[in-house]
KOLVO-418779 format. One line per 10 residues: their letters; for each residue x, y, z of N, C-alpha, C, CB. Coordinates in steps of 0.05 Angstrom, whole numbers, plus 5000, padded with zeros to 4 digits. Each point is the difference from the previous one (the first is absolute). Glycine has a CB too. Layout:
BEGIN
a = X:Y:Z:X:Y:Z:X:Y:Z:X:Y:Z ~ ...
This chain:
BEGIN
msdlalglpp = 8210:1680:2488:4977:4984:4992:4975:5016:5007:5026:4956:5008 ~ 4953:5043:4974:4976:5015:5004:4983:4987:5022:5001:5014:4952 ~ 4981:5002:5059:4982:4990:5021:4982:4978:4990:5001:5045:5021 ~ 4990:4958:4954:4982:4979:4988:5015:4974:4997:4974:5035:4977 ~ 5052:4967:5016:5016:4975:4997:5002:4986:5027:5025:5020:4962 ~ 4974:4995:5060:5002:4987:5026:4973:4991:5010:5038:5029:5010 ~ 4941:4977:4974:4973:4991:5008:4988:5017:5022:5013:4955:4987 ~ 4997:5070:5017:4990:5017:5021:4991:5027:4988:5031:4978:5033 ~ 4949:5034:4979:4992:5027:4991:5023:5019:5005:4952:4990:5010 ~ 5050:5031:4973:5023:5019:5003:5001:5013:5027:4997:5008:4952
qqtkprratr = 4980:4998:5061:5000:5014:5025:5010:4982:5023:4963:5029:4983 ~ 5039:4945:5013:5007:4982:5022:5030:4995:5001:4956:4979:4996 ~ 5059:5026:4982:5028:4993:5000:5017:5020:5015:4992:4978:4956 ~ 5002:5048:5041:5017:5020:5014:4998:4998:5030:4993:5030:4961 ~ 4982:4967:5051:5000:4996:5029:5015:4975:5009:4957:5023:5001 ~ 5041:4956:4984:5015:4975:5007:5030:5005:4999:4962:4972:4983 ~ 5047:5041:4997:5029:5006:4998:5009:5018:5023:4998:4995:4950 ~ 4985:5025:5056:5007:5018:5022:5001:4985:5027:4980:5038:4975 ~ 5001:4943:5028:4999:4984:5025:5025:4983:5002:4950:5001:4999 ~ 5057:4986:4979:5024:4983:5000:5025:5016:5006:4978:4969:4967
aldafllllf = 5024:5054:5021:5024:5017:5005:5001:5009:5029:4999:5016:4952 ~ 4978:4991:5059:4999:5008:5028:5008:4977:5019:4964:5034:4989 ~ 5025:4942:5004:5007:4976:5016:5030:4994:4999:4954:4982:4992 ~ 5057:5020:4984:5029:4995:4997:5016:5020:5016:4992:4980:4955 ~ 4999:5046:5044:5015:5021:5014:4998:4996:5030:4990:5031:4963 ~ 4987:4962:5047:4997:4995:5029:5016:4976:5009:4954:5020:4998 ~ 5046:4959:4985:5016:4976:5007:5029:5007:5001:4966:4970:4979 ~ 5043:5046:5002:5028:5008:5000:5007:5016:5025:5000:5001:4949 ~ 4983:5018:5058:5004:5015:5024:5001:4983:5025:4977:5038:4979 ~ 5006:4941:5022:5000:4982:5023:5026:4985:5002:4951:4995:4995
flalwqavgs = 5059:4995:4983:5025:4985:5001:5024:5018:5006:4981:4967:4968 ~ 5018:5058:5022:5022:5018:5006:5000:5008:5030:4997:5018:4953 ~ 4979:4986:5058:4998:5006:5028:5009:4976:5017:4962:5032:4990 ~ 5030:4944:5002:5009:4976:5015:5030:4997:4998:4956:4979:4991 ~ 5055:5025:4985:5029:4998:4996:5014:5021:5017:4993:4984:4953 ~ 4997:5040:5047:5013:5021:5017:4998:4993:5029:4989:5034:4965 ~ 4989:4956:5044:4997:4993:5028:5019:4977:5008:4952:5014:4997 ~ 5051:4966:4986:5018:4978:5006:5029:5010:5000:4968:4967:4980 ~ 5039:5050:5000:5027:5010:4999:5007:5018:5024:4996:4998:4951 ~ 4984:5018:5057:5005:5017:5024:5002:4984:5025:4977:5038:4977
wtqgiavspp = 5005:4942:5025:4999:4984:5025:5026:4984:5004:4951:4997:4995 ~ 5060:4992:4982:5025:4985:5002:5024:5017:4997:4976:4961:4981 ~ 5020:5066:5016:5022:5019:4997:5019:4993:4977:4997:5009:5049 ~ 4991:4980:4929:5016:4993:4977:5017:4976:5003:5000:5047:4990 ~ 4997:4938:5031:5017:4976:5004:4990:4977:4983:5010:5015:5047 ~ 4963:4982:4951:4989:4978:4984:4991:5009:4972:4985:4979:5043 ~ 5003:5045:4956:4990:5011:4975:5006:5029:4998:4963:4966:4999 ~ 5048:5042:4978:5006:5028:4996:4974:5015:4994:5047:4989:4984 ~ 4948:5035:5027:4976:5015:4994:4997:5007:4970:5002:5019:5046 ~ 4974:4989:4945:4996:5004:4971:5018:5021:4987:4953:4988:5009
wptvlyladl = 5048:5036:5002:5015:5021:4986:5030:4994:4999:4966:5032:5015 ~ 5048:4959:5006:5028:4993:4998:5004:4977:4980:5007:5015:5047 ~ 4973:4966:4952:5003:4978:4981:4999:5010:4971:4979:4969:5034 ~ 5002:5050:4960:4998:5011:4973:5026:5014:4993:4950:5005:5005 ~ 5061:5011:5013:5025:5014:4995:5023:4980:4995:4984:5039:5028 ~ 5017:4940:4988:5021:4980:4996:4997:4986:4973:5002:4993:5051 ~ 4973:5000:4942:4996:4987:4974:5007:5019:4977:4963:4973:5020 ~ 5031:5053:4983:5008:5019:4979:5030:5001:4997:4959:5027:5009 ~ 5055:4972:5014:5030:5000:4999:5010:4975:4987:5001:5028:5042 ~ 4986:4949:4964:5009:4975:4987:4996:5001:4970:4987:4975:5041
clqarfwghv = 4992:5038:4950:4994:5001:4971:5021:5017:4985:4952:4995:5010 ~ 5064:5020:5004:5022:5016:4988:5026:4984:4998:4978:5041:5018 ~ 5022:4935:4992:5024:4984:5001:4999:4978:4978:5005:5008:5049 ~ 5016:4991:4934:5001:4981:4978:5000:4971:5011:5024:5034:4971 ~ 4989:4962:5051:5002:4973:5011:4972:4989:5008:5046:5011:5017 ~ 4937:5007:4993:4973:4992:5007:4985:4990:4975:5000:5033:5039 ~ 5003:4981:4939:4986:4992:4976:5010:4974:4989:4992:5048:4989 ~ 5034:4945:5017:5010:4974:4993:4985:4978:5015:5044:5020:4991 ~ 4950:4985:5034:4984:4980:5016:4971:4999:4989:5029:5009:5041 ~ 4960:5014:4952:4973:5000:4988:4999:4985:4974:4991:5044:5022
aatlwaflla = 5029:4960:4961:5001:4986:4975:5003:4970:5003:5020:5040:4980 ~ 4995:4951:5040:5003:4971:5005:4974:4988:5008:5048:5007:5014 ~ 4937:5006:5004:4974:4990:5009:4980:5001:4977:5010:5015:5046 ~ 4990:5006:4938:4981:5003:4978:5005:4979:4979:4998:5049:5009 ~ 5026:4945:4984:5006:4981:4979:4992:4972:5010:5038:5028:4983 ~ 4968:4965:5041:4992:4973:5011:4969:4998:5002:5044:4998:5026 ~ 4944:5024:4982:4970:5000:5002:4987:4997:4973:5004:5028:5041 ~ 5006:4987:4939:4988:4998:4973:5002:4972:4989:5011:5048:4993 ~ 5012:4939:5011:5003:4973:4991:4981:4981:5014:5048:5009:4990 ~ 4950:4994:5037:4983:4982:5016:4971:5005:4993:5033:5000:5037
falsavfgla = 4959:5025:4960:4972:5006:4993:4992:4990:4972:5002:5040:5031 ~ 5016:4964:4950:4995:4991:4973:4998:4969:4998:5024:5040:4983 ~ 4994:4946:5031:4998:4971:5000:4975:4990:5015:5050:4998:4999 ~ 4942:5015:5023:4976:4993:5014:4975:5004:4983:5023:5012:5043 ~ 4977:5011:4942:4977:5006:4983:4998:4981:4977:5003:5048:5013 ~ 5018:4947:4973:5000:4983:4976:4993:4971:5007:5033:5030:4978 ~ 4982:4959:5041:4996:4972:5006:4974:4996:5016:5050:4993:5000 ~ 4943:5026:5018:4975:4998:5014:4976:5001:4982:5023:5020:5039 ~ 4978:4998:4942:4978:5002:4981:4998:4975:4982:5006:5050:5000 ~ 5016:4940:4991:5000:4976:4983:4989:4976:5016:5039:5018:4973
lglilglrrf = 4971:4978:5051:4991:4978:5017:4970:5003:5006:5046:4995:5020 ~ 4946:5029:4987:4971:5003:5007:4982:4995:4976:5014:5034:5033 ~ 4994:4974:4943:4983:4995:4977:4999:4971:4993:5011:5046:4983 ~ 5013:4941:5017:5001:4972:4993:4985:4983:5021:5044:5007:4977 ~ 4960:4998:5048:4986:4984:5021:4970:5006:5000:5043:5000:5027 ~ 4950:5024:4966:4972:5007:4998:4986:4985:4978:5010:5044:5019 ~ 5003:4953:4958:4989:4985:4978:4999:4971:5005:5017:5034:4969 ~ 5003:4955:5044:5000:4971:5007:4990:4997:5029:5040:4991:4968 ~ 4934:5004:5034:4986:5001:5026:5012:4980:5020:4959:5014:4976 ~ 5047:4961:5015:5010:4981:5019:5028:5008:5010:4974:4964:4976
agevaepvla = 5043:5046:5006:5026:5009:5009:4998:5024:5018:5020:4983:4957 ~ 4961:5034:5038:4996:5023:5018:4990:4992:5027:4990:5027:4960 ~ 4992:4953:5042:4991:4991:5026:5022:4987:5016:4954:4994:4980 ~ 5065:4993:5007:5022:4988:5014:5020:5021:5008:4994:4958:4974 ~ 5012:5061:5009:5021:5020:5005:4992:5021:5019:5017:4991:4955 ~ 4957:5016:5046:4991:5023:5017:5006:4996:5029:4965:5008:4967 ~ 5028:4969:5046:5007:4998:5028:5030:4998:5005:4957:4976:5007 ~ 5058:5014:4974:5029:4999:5003:5012:5028:5000:5001:4955:4977 ~ 4990:5061:5004:5009:5028:4999:4991:5016:5025:4999:4998:4949 ~ 4976:4998:5059:4991:5014:5024:5016:4992:5025:4954:5002:4979
gfytipkvtl = 5052:4972:5023:5017:4991:5022:5028:5012:4999:4974:4958:5001 ~ 5038:5043:4976:5026:5013:4997:4999:5030:5007:5012:4967:4965 ~ 4966:5046:5028:4996:5028:5005:5000:5006:5030:4975:5004:4957 ~ 5014:4977:5059:4998:5005:5029:5027:4995:5015:4952:4987:4997 ~ 5067:5001:4990:5026:4994:5013:5016:5026:5002:5000:4953:4981 ~ 5010:5053:5043:5018:5024:5002:5025:4996:4983:4984:5009:5047 ~ 5019:5009:4933:5021:4996:4980:5028:5002:5012:4969:5018:4966 ~ 5033:4995:5057:5026:5003:5013:5012:4973:5007:4987:5045:5018 ~ 4995:4936:4989:5009:4973:5007:5013:4985:4976:4964:4998:5035 ~ 5029:5011:4941:5011:4988:4976:5025:5014:4990:4955:4985:4988
ypvvllifgl = 5053:5036:5025:5023:5016:4990:5026:4984:4999:4977:5040:5017 ~ 5029:4943:5003:5025:4984:4998:5000:4982:4974:5003:5000:5050 ~ 4974:4990:4943:4999:4984:4975:5005:5017:4976:4967:4969:5022 ~ 5022:5056:4978:5004:5018:4978:5030:5007:4998:4954:5019:5006 ~ 5059:4985:5016:5029:5007:4999:5016:4976:4990:4994:5031:5038 ~ 4999:4945:4969:5015:4977:4991:4996:4996:4969:4994:4979:5045 ~ 4983:5027:4945:4994:4996:4972:5011:5023:4983:4959:4974:5012 ~ 5036:5051:4996:5007:5023:4984:5025:5015:5009:4951:5004:4990 ~ 5058:4990:5034:5023:5014:5010:4994:5028:5009:5028:4973:4970 ~ 4993:5043:5036:4996:5028:5008:4998:5018:4976:5025:4990:5042
gmsakvafgv = 4962:5033:4962:5000:5020:4978:4972:5003:4988:5047:4989:4991 ~ 4954:5020:4984:4975:5008:4986:4981:4976:4996:5026:5035:4977 ~ 4984:4942:5016:4983:4977:4995:4983:4992:5024:5033:4984:4966 ~ 4979:5017:5058:4986:4993:5024:4978:5020:5006:5041:4978:5018 ~ 4965:5048:4978:4980:5021:5005:4976:4996:4981:5036:5032:5016 ~ 4970:4964:4958:4978:4996:4981:4984:4976:5006:5028:5023:4965 ~ 4985:4954:5042:4986:4976:5006:4981:5004:5024:5038:4973:4982 ~ 4972:5041:5038:4984:5005:5024:4976:5018:4993:5041:4994:5029 ~ 4963:5025:4954:4978:5017:4991:4979:4984:4984:5031:5039:4999 ~ 4978:4943:4984:4981:4983:4985:4985:4982:5018:5031:5002:4960
mhglvpvtll = 4982:4987:5060:4986:4983:5019:4977:5014:5014:5043:4976:5007 ~ 4960:5050:4997:4978:5015:5013:4979:5008:4980:5033:5017:5033 ~ 4974:4990:4942:4981:5012:4982:4986:4981:4981:5027:5039:5003 ~ 4984:4937:4993:4990:4982:4979:4972:4989:5008:5047:4988:4988 ~ 4950:5003:5036:4975:4986:5008:4975:5017:4999:5028:4972:5029 ~ 4972:5054:4980:4976:5016:4998:4990:5003:4971:5015:5024:5041 ~ 5004:4981:4940:4991:5003:4973:4988:4974:4989:5036:5034:4993 ~ 4977:4944:5014:4990:4974:4990:4973:4994:5011:5047:4984:4998 ~ 4949:5019:5028:4974:4993:5013:4977:5018:4990:5026:4983:5040 ~ 4980:5043:4959:4978:5018:4991:4993:4996:4971:5015:5033:5034
tlgavrnlap = 5005:4962:4949:4994:4994:4972:4986:4974:4997:5040:5025:4986 ~ 4968:4955:5029:4987:4974:4999:4970:5002:5008:5044:4977:5010 ~ 4951:5038:5012:4973:5004:5009:4983:5015:4980:5017:4999:5046 ~ 4995:5021:4941:4986:5016:4980:4992:4982:4976:5024:5042:5015 ~ 4994:4942:4976:4993:4982:4977:4979:4980:5008:5047:5005:4982 ~ 4955:4985:5042:4981:4980:5009:4972:5012:5003:5036:4976:5024 ~ 4962:5049:4982:4973:5013:5004:4989:5013:4975:5014:5008:5046 ~ 5000:4989:4931:4990:5011:4975:4974:4985:4992:5047:5012:4986 ~ 4937:5003:4999:4976:4987:4988:5009:4978:4981:4974:5043:5005 ~ 5014:4933:4998:5008:4978:4982:4995:5006:4971:4989:4969:5036
tlirtarvlr = 4993:5049:4958:4995:5006:4971:5024:5012:4986:4952:5007:5012 ~ 5065:5007:5003:5024:5011:4987:5019:4978:4990:4996:5040:5030 ~ 5009:4940:4987:5017:4978:4992:4987:4984:4978:5019:4998:5046 ~ 4955:4997:4956:4986:4985:4979:5001:5015:4973:4970:4979:5036 ~ 5026:5047:4965:5001:5015:4975:5027:4998:4987:4966:5031:5018 ~ 5055:4971:4999:5028:4997:4989:5004:4973:4988:5016:5032:5034 ~ 4973:4947:4978:5002:4973:4989:4984:4997:4974:5008:4982:5046 ~ 4968:5031:4953:4984:4998:4976:5014:5014:4977:4958:4999:5028 ~ 5055:5023:4978:5016:5015:4980:5026:4987:4993:4978:5042:5016 ~ 5028:4936:4999:5025:4985:4995:5025:5017:5003:4975:4970:4970
lppsktilwv = 5024:5047:5051:5024:5016:5006:5022:4983:5013:4971:5041:5005 ~ 5053:4962:4986:5022:4985:5014:5003:5010:5028:5024:4993:4956 ~ 4989:4991:5062:5003:5009:5028:5013:5027:5004:5003:4952:5011 ~ 5017:5054:4972:5013:5026:5003:4981:5023:4995:5043:4979:4987 ~ 4941:5019:4992:4981:5022:4994:4977:5000:5020:5012:4996:4952 ~ 4980:4981:5058:4979:4999:5021:5009:5015:5024:4984:4956:4983 ~ 5041:5040:5024:5011:5014:5024:5002:5030:4995:5026:4959:5013 ~ 4985:5049:4964:5005:5028:4995:4975:5016:4993:5044:4987:4984 ~ 4937:5001:5002:4976:5014:4990:4976:4997:5019:5017:4993:4954 ~ 4983:4985:5062:4976:4995:5016:5006:5002:5030:4983:4970:4963
lvpaclpdii = 5036:5014:5046:5005:4998:5029:5011:5026:5012:5007:4951:4994 ~ 5015:5059:4994:5013:5023:5011:4982:5025:5001:5043:4982:4983 ~ 4942:5025:4996:4982:5023:5003:4978:4996:5020:5009:5010:4953 ~ 4980:4965:5049:4979:4995:5019:5010:5000:5029:4977:4973:4964 ~ 5047:5019:5040:5011:4998:5027:5017:5024:5008:5000:4951:4995 ~ 5001:5070:4989:5019:5021:5004:4997:5014:5028:4999:5007:4951 ~ 4977:4998:5059:4999:5012:5027:5013:4983:5022:4958:5023:4986 ~ 5037:4951:5013:5013:4982:5020:5030:4998:4995:4957:4974:5004 ~ 5051:5027:4971:5029:4999:4994:5014:5024:5012:4991:4974:4958 ~ 4997:5050:5038:5012:5024:5011:5000:5000:5030:4984:5025:4960
aglriafsls = 4995:4964:5053:5000:4997:5029:5023:4982:5009:4950:5006:5001 ~ 5054:4972:4985:5023:4983:5006:5026:5013:4997:4973:4962:4987 ~ 5030:5054:4992:5025:5015:4995:5005:5021:5021:4995:4992:4951 ~ 4983:5020:5059:5003:5020:5021:5010:4987:5026:4963:5027:4979 ~ 5027:4950:5027:5010:4986:5024:5028:4990:4995:4953:4986:5012 ~ 5053:5004:4964:5027:4990:4994:5020:5022:5001:4980:4964:4972 ~ 5012:5060:5021:5018:5023:5001:5011:5004:5028:4975:5022:4962 ~ 5007:4979:5058:5008:5005:5027:5016:4977:5011:4960:5028:5007 ~ 5031:4947:4987:5013:4977:5012:5028:4995:4987:4955:4980:5010 ~ 5047:5025:4964:5026:4997:4987:5020:5020:5011:4977:4984:4958
llgvligemf = 5014:5041:5046:5017:5020:5012:5009:4991:5028:4977:5036:4973 ~ 5003:4954:5042:5007:4990:5027:5020:4978:4999:4954:5013:5015 ~ 5043:4968:4967:5019:4978:4998:5028:5009:4992:4962:4971:4987 ~ 5040:5048:4995:5026:5010:4992:5013:5014:5023:4984:5005:4953 ~ 5001:5011:5062:5011:5015:5023:5010:4980:5021:4970:5039:4991 ~ 5014:4940:5014:5009:4981:5020:5025:4985:4990:4953:4994:5016 ~ 5048:5001:4959:5024:4987:4989:5025:5018:5003:4971:4976:4967 ~ 5025:5050:5029:5023:5018:5004:5008:5002:5029:4985:5026:4960 ~ 4996:4971:5057:5007:5001:5029:5017:4977:5009:4957:5024:5007 ~ 5040:4953:4979:5014:4976:5008:5027:4996:4985:4955:4980:5011
ssqrglgfll = 5045:5026:4964:5023:4990:4984:5008:5020:4978:4986:4954:5009 ~ 5017:5072:4998:5008:5019:4980:5016:5022:5013:4959:4990:4973 ~ 5058:5022:5012:5015:5023:5008:4991:5026:4987:5039:4970:5008 ~ 4939:5028:4977:4989:5023:4986:4970:4998:5001:5040:5004:4970 ~ 4947:5019:5028:4971:5001:4999:4988:5013:5025:5001:4959:4972 ~ 4973:5048:5025:4986:5013:5022:4998:4982:5025:4975:5027:4967 ~ 5021:4947:5028:4999:4981:5022:5026:5000:5016:4967:4973:4975 ~ 5055:5028:5010:5026:5001:5014:5003:5026:5016:5020:4971:4963 ~ 4971:5051:5025:5002:5025:5015:4983:4999:5025:5007:5025:4957 ~ 4970:4962:5041:4982:4998:5023:5013:4984:5023:4961:5003:4969
vsgmaqhnvp = 5051:4975:5024:5014:4984:5020:5025:5015:5011:4984:4958:4977 ~ 5030:5056:5005:5023:5015:5009:4992:5022:5020:5023:4991:4957 ~ 4955:5022:5037:4990:5020:5019:4993:4989:5027:4984:5026:4961 ~ 5004:4950:5038:4992:4987:5025:5025:4991:5016:4957:4985:4979 ~ 5063:5004:5006:5024:4990:5014:5016:5023:5011:5001:4961:4969 ~ 5000:5062:5018:5016:5023:5009:4983:5018:5018:5028:4997:4959 ~ 4947:4995:5046:4981:5016:5015:4998:5028:4988:5012:4975:5042 ~ 4987:5026:4931:4996:5024:4985:4970:5002:4994:5047:4999:4980 ~ 4938:5011:5040:4970:5000:4998:4991:5017:4976:4997:4993:5050 ~ 5014:5031:4945:4991:5016:4978:5003:4985:4973:5012:5041:5026
lstavvlliv = 5010:4944:4971:5005:4986:4975:4978:4978:4996:5050:5009:5003 ~ 4946:4975:5018:4980:4979:4998:4972:5011:4994:5027:4972:5031 ~ 4966:5050:4983:4973:5011:4997:4997:5013:4972:4998:5008:5049 ~ 5023:5004:4941:4999:5013:4973:4997:4979:4979:5029:5037:5016 ~ 4985:4940:4986:4997:4979:4981:4972:4988:5000:5049:4989:5005 ~ 4940:5007:5019:4973:4990:5003:4980:5020:4987:5013:4975:5042 ~ 4991:5050:4963:4983:5021:4988:5000:4999:4970:5008:5029:5040 ~ 5016:4968:4948:5002:4998:4971:4985:4976:4990:5044:5024:5002 ~ 4960:4953:5011:4987:4975:4991:4969:5003:5002:5040:4974:5015 ~ 4951:5038:5007:4971:5004:5003:4988:5018:4979:5006:4993:5049
ivaitantlm = 5008:5029:4944:4991:5018:4980:4998:4986:4973:5021:5039:5024 ~ 4999:4946:4968:5000:4986:4975:4978:4979:4999:5049:5007:4995 ~ 4948:4978:5027:4979:4979:5000:4972:5011:4999:5031:4972:5027 ~ 4964:5049:4988:4973:5012:5000:4994:5013:4973:5004:5009:5049 ~ 5015:5004:4939:4995:5013:4974:4994:4978:4979:5031:5038:5012 ~ 4986:4941:4986:4995:4979:4980:4974:4986:5005:5050:4994:4996 ~ 4943:5000:5029:4975:4986:5005:4976:5017:4994:5023:4974:5035 ~ 4979:5052:4970:4978:5018:4993:4995:5002:4970:5011:5026:5041 ~ 5011:4975:4944:4997:5001:4971:4989:4975:4989:5039:5031:4998 ~ 4970:4946:5012:4989:4974:4990:4972:4996:5009:5046:4981:5001
lrlgrrithr = 4946:5029:5022:4973:4998:5009:4981:5016:4983:5016:4992:5047 ~ 4993:5032:4946:4984:5017:4982:4997:4987:4972:5015:5041:5025 ~ 5007:4947:4966:4998:4987:4974:4980:4977:5001:5048:5012:4991 ~ 4953:4972:5030:4981:4978:5003:4972:5010:5001:5034:4974:5023 ~ 4961:5048:4991:4972:5011:5001:4991:5009:4973:5008:5013:5047 ~ 5010:5000:4938:4991:5010:4974:4993:4977:4981:5030:5039:5006 ~ 4986:4940:4995:4994:4976:4983:4975:4987:5009:5048:4993:4992 ~ 4947:5006:5034:4974:4988:5009:4977:5016:4992:5024:4981:5038 ~ 4978:5046:4963:4978:5017:4992:4994:4998:4970:5011:5031:5037 ~ 5011:4967:4948:4996:4997:4970:4986:4974:4993:5041:5028:4993
kt = 4965:4951:5022:4988:4974:4994:4970:5000:5008:5044:4978:5007 ~ 4950:5038:5014:4972:5001:5009:4984:5021:4985:5014:4983:5044
């Protein structure tokens, strides 16, 4: 994207990018040093140090069985994230258009969001049983509400002229949503999806820790149960890398869309 499209003079963008890169590098060094210090202090009993963890993760990546666990987690996560995005977006748009329904539903959803989802896991098991369905349901429970609330708030804060113009043009509700609401609310929608990404992944992993024989969550619990610290630390490292990469990409996408709108 050009400097003018960002609304900044060309000479200001390069220093800002260099500063951000330096900040990210220093933050990475800080966490690596802290990780190394904790690993050395505990002598690898609680946390494996960085370099042995990287080597262990590289060895895991050469094993077909490990990729089977990755595929199980990935498939459950994609289903949970897709359902959270679709239903959360639909609920947010509908409740945002219907003001009274949105005012009633918003505190209910916010209250549900504050409940520790682990307390509801026995109910999830009774309804969905063990296996893939329980993992997906638990992921949706974590990711649905943020998308709904952020979309609802974005629609509620839209300029009234947009809705009035759509009504004057006699657009049906489906076209009003697709042509007016979604483009206008896109930065907030992406922010909700970014949060839902992390929370859906968290929900799926917790589900695998409780009721699954496959997946990264199962490997994490197995490592803890067998006191295999390198395995647990390597799985956590992989999850952190994926989460940070995905969140960074979605954050950049949201910023680009915001700059284009402004």
